N, C-alpha and C positions, 0 to 999 in steps of 0.2 A: 289147235294152234297151227296156223300156215307161217312155215319162213319163205321169204319169196326174195329174189334179187329180179327187181324191174329194168329194164334198161332202153336207153336211147342213145344217139348215134355217139352222143358226147359224152355219156356217164352213165353208172348204175345206180340204184337205190336199192337197200336192203330195207323191206318192210314186213313185218309179223301182223297176222290177221286173226280175230278170235272171235266166234259167237257167243253170246254172254246173256242168258234170259229174253231170245228173241231181238236183241240188237246186237250190230255187228261193232267190232273196236279195231280200227289199226294205227298202227304206229310205223313211222318212216324215218330213218335216219337221214339228218339234213346237217350241211356244216356248222349250224349254231346249235345243233343239239337235236333230241327227237320231238317230232310232230305228232300228234294224236288226231286221231279222227273219229268219229261216231256216225252210225247211221243204221236204218234199217235194213240193209243189204249191204252185203261184202264191198259192192263198187261204191256207194255212197261214202260207207267209213274210208275207203282206200282215195278216194277224189279229195276228200277233208284233209287227209293224214299228208297228201301231196301237195296242197296249195303252196306250201314256200317254192315248189317248182310248176309256178305258173308260166304257160308257153309249151310245157311241152309233158304236161299231165296226161293227155290223149294217148301221146307217143309211147311213156312207161306202161299207162294200162294196156295197152296192146301186148305187151310180154306179158300181163297176168294169165295162170291158166283161164280158161272159157268157163270151165265146170265151176270153179269158184266164183266167179263173178255172176254167173246164173244161179247159184246156189239159193241167194236169197229169194228169188222171184221163184223157186220150186217149192220154197219152205222148208 
């Protein structure tokens, strides 16, 4: 399980990412409660969990560790 704090100029978001049976699950804290995302890669799971932050998802992902985002592609 990875515990991350992703940030953009306006705010930060706490997220958790875990690999489970070849898939990835991410959970992001939002003002309305947790947002979950599933994907075949950590990046896909994070993007789906960050959907409530539309417009700044790319900025938030830029602060994620690159080795985590590439992990799904490397197997």
